[in-house]
NUROZA-381132 format. One record per residue (C-alpha): x, y, z; residue in one letter. Coordinates in steps of 0.2 Angstrom, whole numbers, padded with zeros to 4 digits, always signed. Layout:
# residues N
XYZa/...
***
This chain:
# residues 221
-0157-0122+0055m/-0149-0110+0067y/-0130-0106+0065v/-0119-0095+0076v/-0104-0087+0069f/-0089-0083+0081l/-0074-0073+0075g/-0061-0060+0082a/-0062-0043+0075p/-0054-0043+0058g/-0058-0062+0056a/-0071-0058+0042g/-0085-0065+0052k/-0098-0052+0045g/-0093-0054+0027t/-0093-0074+0028q/-0110-0074+0037a/-0118-0063+0025a/-0111-0074+0010e/-0115-0090+0018v/-0132-0085+0022a/-0135-0081+0003k/-0128-0098-0002e/-0139-0107+0010l/-0155-0096+0009q/-0154-0092+0027l/-0158-0075+0035a/-0142-0065+0041h/-0145-0057+0058i/-0131-0045+0063a/-0136-0039+0080t/-0130-0021+0076g/-0142-0020+0061d/-0156-0028+0071m/-0155-0014+0084f/-0154+0000+0071r/-0169-0008+0062d/-0179-0010+0077a/-0177+0008+0082q/-0181+0014+0065k/-0197+0005+0066k/-0200+0011+0083g/-0204-0006+0091t/-0205-0007+0110a/-0190-0017+0112l/-0180-0006+0100g/-0185+0009+0110m/-0179+0001+0126k/-0162-0004+0118a/-0160+0015+0112k/-0162+0021+0129e/-0146+0011+0135y/-0137+0015+0118m/-0139+0034+0120e/-0132+0032+0138k/-0117+0023+0132g/-0122+0008+0141q/-0123-0010+0135l/-0140-0017+0131v/-0145-0030+0145p/-0145-0048+0138d/-0164-0050+0141e/-0168-0036+0129i/-0156-0042+0116t/-0162-0060+0117v/-0180-0054+0116a/-0176-0044+0101m/-0168-0059+0093l/-0183-0070+0096l/-0194-0057+0089e/-0183-0056+0073r/-0182-0075+0071i/-0200-0075+0071g/-0202-0065+0056q/-0206-0073+0038a/-0189-0072+0031d/-0182-0083+0045c/-0193-0097+0041a/-0179-0108+0034q/-0166-0103+0048g/-0154-0090+0052v/-0135-0085+0054i/-0133-0076+0070l/-0118-0063+0068d/-0112-0053+0083g/-0122-0062+0097f/-0119-0071+0108p/-0102-0064+0113r/-0102-0071+0131t/-0106-0087+0140l/-0120-0078+0150a/-0128-0073+0133q/-0126-0090+0126a/-0134-0098+0140e/-0149-0085+0140a/-0151-0088+0121l/-0151-0107+0123d/-0164-0106+0137k/-0175-0094+0127a/-0175-0104+0111l/-0178-0120+0120a/-0194-0112+0127q/-0199-0110+0108q/-0194-0129+0105k/-0179-0122+0095k/-0160-0123+0097a/-0143-0118+0089i/-0138-0131+0077d/-0120-0127+0072y/-0107-0114+0078v/-0093-0109+0066i/-0078-0102+0074y/-0068-0093+0061i/-0050-0094+0069k/-0037-0083+0063v/-0019-0080+0072a/-0017-0063+0082d/-0002-0059+0070t/-0013-0060+0055e/-0027-0050+0063l/-0015-0036+0068m/-0010-0035+0049k/-0028-0035+0044r/-0034-0022+0056l/-0019-0011+0057g/-0019-0009+0038g/-0037-0001+0037r/-0040+0017+0032w/-0056+0026+0030i/-0061+0042+0020c/-0066+0056+0031r/-0079+0062+0017k/-0088+0047+0010c/-0082+0033+0023q/-0076+0022+0009t/-0064+0009+0017p/-0047+0005+0010y/-0033-0007+0016h/-0013-0005+0013e/-0012-0023+0006v/-0029-0030+0002a/-0037-0014-0007s/-0025+0001-0006p/-0030+0018-0015p/-0023+0023-0031k/-0014+0038-0022v/-0008+0035-0004k/-0019+0045+0008g/-0032+0050-0005v/-0049+0042-0008c/-0052+0036-0025d/-0070+0041-0026k/-0071+0058-0019c/-0052+0063-0016s/-0055+0065+0003g/-0042+0063+0016e/-0039+0045+0022l/-0037+0042+0041y/-0035+0028+0053q/-0048+0026+0066r/-0043+0025+0085a/-0050+0007+0084d/-0036+0002+0071d/-0020+0008+0079v/-0009-0007+0086p/-0011-0003+0104e/-0030-0003+0103t/-0031-0018+0092i/-0021-0028+0105k/-0033-0023+0118a/-0048-0027+0108r/-0041-0044+0104l/-0037-0047+0122g/-0055-0043+0127v/-0062-0055+0113f/-0051-0070+0119h/-0056-0067+0137a/-0074-0066+0133q/-0074-0080+0120t/-0064-0093+0127a/-0078-0099+0139p/-0090-0098+0125l/-0079-0109+0114i/-0078-0121+0128d/-0097-0121+0130y/-0101-0125+0113y/-0087-0138+0111t/-0095-0147+0126k/-0112-0146+0118t/-0104-0154+0102g/-0110-0140+0090k/-0093-0130+0087l/-0083-0132+0072t/-0067-0122+0071e/-0063-0116+0053v/-0047-0110+0047n/-0050-0091+0043g/-0033-0088+0034e/-0031-0088+0015g/-0043-0082+0001g/-0061-0077+0005m/-0068-0090-0007t/-0057-0104+0000d/-0063-0099+0019i/-0081-0099+0013r/-0080-0116+0005k/-0072-0123+0022r/-0087-0115+0031i/-0100-0122+0019l/-0092-0139+0020d/-0093-0139+0039a/-0111-0135+0039i/-0116-0146+0026k/-0107-0161+0034k/-0116-0157+0050g/-0101-0164+0061k/-0091-0153+0073p/-0072-0153+0073g/-0059-0144+0063r/-0060-0139+0045n/-0043-0132+0038r/
***
């Protein structure tokens, strides 16, 4: 079974993908981790990707797709995978489908974790990081015992540039522009299910699992 998780920054996509993968005994492939692992192992594709990343350039789709196929071919992916972080654009989705088809494989389900922008702003805008140990905090969900001070190492907490309101709005704008065609594409293929990504983490996870187990696209609230 091959499942794609889509979701805006702050939607909880990565966390849910990892937990659902455990529940269904599937491999969880986060493209960022995949790049780092391939570079650490010194694979040919990993080194190619590193060249682009060190220049601050995006890794070409053909390299990313090739790395995904290489990763999917490993033993722990025998039962299937959950893809987290790819595809991000229509061109990537089409390239991935074409490459999988050549191996007589295909994406089975696409889970779109939908969260209102107002909620995403609250989630992302409240995030703080320790300068020393990088422990994350959240003003509402997981605040430190003392404001501005890390519980673990007493380091100073700071807010990343990515987490200030103006930057968050820009990030969400980019996400919607890139993802709207992608959602339309997967909807037309009959593979996309929109899941309500607001509420408790356990409730959201149950909605996702129900959607996958039912195997029918639609809305799951």
